[in-house]
N, C-alpha and C positions, 0 to 999 in steps of 0.2 A: 118364389120367383127370385132370381138373382138380382142383386143391386150393384150399381156402379156409383162409387162416391167420387165426386169431382169437386175440388175446391174452387169456388168463385171468389175473386178478389174485387172489392168495391173501393175505388179510390175516393177520398173525401171530396176532391174537386176534379173537374176535367182539365185537360191541357197537356202541354208538352213535357211538363215535369214528370209525367208518368211513363214517358217513352221507354226508357231503359228497363224499367220493371215490367212493362207490358211485353216487350220483346223477350225478356227472360222467361216469363210465364209461358208465352207462346212456344218458345224453343223447347222448354221442358216437356210440354204436352205433346208437341209434334214428335219428340223422341219416344215418349211413352206409347203413343198410338201408331208409330211408324208412318206418320203422314209425311210425304215428301214434297207436296206442293204448298207453297206459302204465297198468299196474296197480301200485298201491303199497299195501302194508299199513301201517296206522297205528292205534295204540290210542287215544292221547289226541288225536291229530290233528297233533302237532308235525311229524312226518315228512311227513304229508300236505300240510300248508301249504307246507313247503319244496319238495316235489315239484311242487305246483300252480304255484308261482312259477317254478321252473326250467323246467318243461315247458309254459309258457304257449303256447297255440295248438295243443297236442296234445289228444287225447281222454284226459284223465287220470281214472282211476277209483280213488278212495281206498276201500280195503276195511277196514272196522272190525271189531272184535270184535262178536259178537252182543250185543244187550241181554240182561242177566242173566248174562253170562259170568262176572263176578267175584262178583256177588251179585244177588238177585232185583230186577228192574225198574230196574237201574242201567246206564246207558250211559257208557262210559269216554271217548268222544269229547267234548271240552269244547265248550260252545256257542260260545265265542269262536273256537276252531279250525274248527268247522263253518262258521261265517259267513265266515271267511277263505278256506277251501277253496272254498266256493261263489262268493265274490266274485272269486276267481281263475279262475272258469269250469270248475272240476273238478266231477266227480260223486262222490257218496258211496254206497257199497253197504254196507248193514247187513242181514245175514240169517244164517240158520243156517249153522254151519261145516260144510263138506262132510265133514270127518273127525270130526265130533262128533255132536251130535243124540241120537237114540235110543240109539245105541251107548254114548255117554257116560253116559246115564241108567242103562243096564243095569249099567255098571261101578260107578257110584256106589251103586246100590241093591243089587246082587247080588255085587259084588266080582269080576266076571269081564270080560275084555276081549272086545269085539266086533270084527268085521272092519275097520270104519273106523279104529279106533284102532290096530289092528295095521299097517294101511297107513301111518298117520301115523308110528308108531315106526320102520318100515322106512325111510321117506324121511328121517327124522332121522339116519340113518347118514351122510348127506351134510351134515348141519347143520340147525338149526331153520329157517333161512331157506329151504332147499330144500323142506321140507315146506310152508311157508306159501305160497311162489310157486305150487306145484301146487294147493293147496287153494283159494286165491283165484281162480285161473284157472277152476276148476270152478264156483265160486260165481258168477263174473261171466258165464260161459257160460249157466248155468242161469237167470240173471236176464235174459238177452237183451241184456247190455251189451257182449259181445264175440262175434265170429263164430268158429266152429270151423274155418273154412277160411282164416283169416288169422293171421299171426304177430303176437304182442304182446310187449311188453317187460314183465317182471314183476320187482318190487323188494320185498324183505322183509328181515327182520333177526332177530337173536337177542335176545329180551326187549324191547329198545327200539331205536329208530333203524333204520338200514338197513346191511346188510353182505353182501347177496346180490342178484345181478341175473342174470337169464337171458332169453334169447329163447325163446319157446315157442309152440306151436300148441295152443290150448285144446281142451277136450272138455267135453261135458256129463257130469255126475257118473255118469249111467247108462252112459256110454261111456268111463269113466275110462281104460281101457287104450289108447284112441286118442290121448290127449294125448302130445305129443312135446316134449321139451326139445331145442331146436335148437342153442343155444349157451349155454355157461356163461361169463358175463362176469367175475363175481367172487364170492367166498365166503370165509369164514374158513377158514384152514388147520387150525385146531383147532376141531373141530365142537362143543365144549362139554363 
């Protein structure tokens, strides 16, 4: 049976100091596999701008926190970074978090966890970035920005920057268990 050898890089620690290396690893693998769609998580837009520059010519989708995530009516993506991302030809997705929403409202109000947040905590066993790459793939599929029958490259991080990259096949949130992590390219060795 044929084998595919893929190198996985494990960073000693999580965090933004791994951003450039994570983006380089992701770019190389996207080229090798011919993947044209890149998902990248970005809160303020700093990582999104860098990814949009590095992946120029790709279908780059920068996934932000939902408006109101930190406080009511506030969007963390800066206007300057929004403009730079769009000027580089990338798209921005801002919507409800697949593992948040009503379940988070129940936790905040009633002090009990709902299914979505239990799934999120389970994925965090592999690190914060692994939870985020899965979540944003669901969000992008639900928004119609990625197909569920094509592989994408997803990049996320721990708190800020990027330290996790995977190749995955997205699914719609209602079909969560159809999502597949195809390759783990890099992640922090210490999950936080």
